[in-house]
N, C-alpha and C positions, 0 to 999 in steps of 0.2 A: 643551761640556766637563762629563764628571762627574767625579766620584772623583778619582785622586791628580791627573788629569793636569789638572785644575780647580782645585785645590789651588796646586799646584808652579803655575799661570798666574798665580795670585792671587799668588805671592810674589813676580813679578819684579818691578823696580820700577827704573824710567830714575835716578841720579847725578847729585846737582847739576843745575847749570843747564845743563850737555856732556851728557846724556847723557838721551836720553829711551828706553823699551824698549817692544815691541811685546808683549802678552800672547801673540800668536799665535807666535813666531819667538821668543821671548828676547831676539834682539838688536837695536840702534840698526840700521836701513834706513840711516841716514848713513855709514854705517863699511862700508867698500868694503875696508878692510886686514885683517891677523893679529891674530885675540882669541887674548890668555894669559890664563891663569888665575891668581887668587890667594886664598889661604884667610887670614881677617882675623877676628880679634875685631871682632865687631859694634861694640864699646867705641872700640874701633882707628879706626874706619870714620868715625865721629861724627864723633871727634875731627878728623880726616882732613879731613869735610865743613865742619868751622867755621875751621879755618885754611887750606884752597885744596889744600894735597900731605897726600899720602900716604907716612909714611918707616919703616915699620915691616919687617924682614926675615923673620921668621920667629918663631915662639913665643919671646915673650922676651928676641928679637934687634932691636936698632935697625939702620936701613940705617947708622949711626954705625960700631955695634960690626963688622958685615960686610963693609959696605964694597957689599952691592948688593941687591935687595928678589929674594926667591924665588920662580919659577914654576911655571905649567908646561901643557902646549900641547895636552891632552887630556883627556878624561872620565877614559882608566885612569890618566893619570897621578896626576891630580888627588884620585882617590880613594885611589890608594895611597898617597900623602900624607897624607893627612885619616886614615886608617886606621893609619899608621905615627907619625906627630906629634903627633894630635890625638884620639885614642880616649880618652884619660880626660879630656879637656873638656869642664865642664859648662856655659860659658858659652855664649850665643849667637855663634856662627858664620856668616861670610856668605861667600859666592864674590862674588869680584870678576871681572865680565869686561873685559880691559883690552883696548885697540884702539890696539895698537904705532904706528899712524902720528899719533897723538894724546899719545902718554905723555911724550912734553919732556925724555923719558932713552934710553940707549942700551939696546938692546937685545942680548945677547949668547946665544945657546945655546953652553953647555958641558957636557960629561960631566959626575959627578957620580960618584964611588966605584965600584961595579960595575954602576950600570944601563946598560944598551945603548942608550940614546936618549940625546940631549942637555934638561936642565933650559934653559930660558930665564931670566936670570937680568938684573934692570933696575937699571945702576949710574948709579940716581939716586932723585928722589924720582917717586912717581909721579902726576900730577896729577889732580886730582878731574872735570874734565872729560875727560879720558882714560877713564873707569872708568863705560861704555856701560851695565851691567844691573851692578845687585846682587841676587843673591837667598841666601836663608835657608838655608842647609846644613844639615838636618835627617839623625836617623837612620830606619831603618826598624824597621818590631816585630821583628826577628833583631839591632836597635844599630846597624847597618852602618850607614855612612854612603848616603846616594840620593844622585843626578844630580839637582840641583833647575832643571835646563833641559828643556824639552820639546824 
């Protein structure tokens, strides 16, 4: 691979002892279940790796504050969230790819506001081994977030 595709593949990395990523697909080949996505500050993910679980609901709010962790199901949902809620962020962000079958907490699809499709909410901490891929969430030349997975 050359160019942007190679850079994106280089950004994919397995998470902790529970996840290994493949640079070709970006997903754990052992995972056969549903995957949801969560945008995280890289610093929050680093803490989670040390303690074994991730407990941030959304920007500036914890699982304890909100009662669940916000997630998304698709590229469009995820990039929409990134643009709407993280547009002014200058700190490094990562995209967590979470295997729902391994997360260790209940995941419910729920309508939010006027959104036409439901968003997944994780009702408990996200176990580090359930995060199968962690990819840096970058901006393109136009300043918009770019999908980091091949």
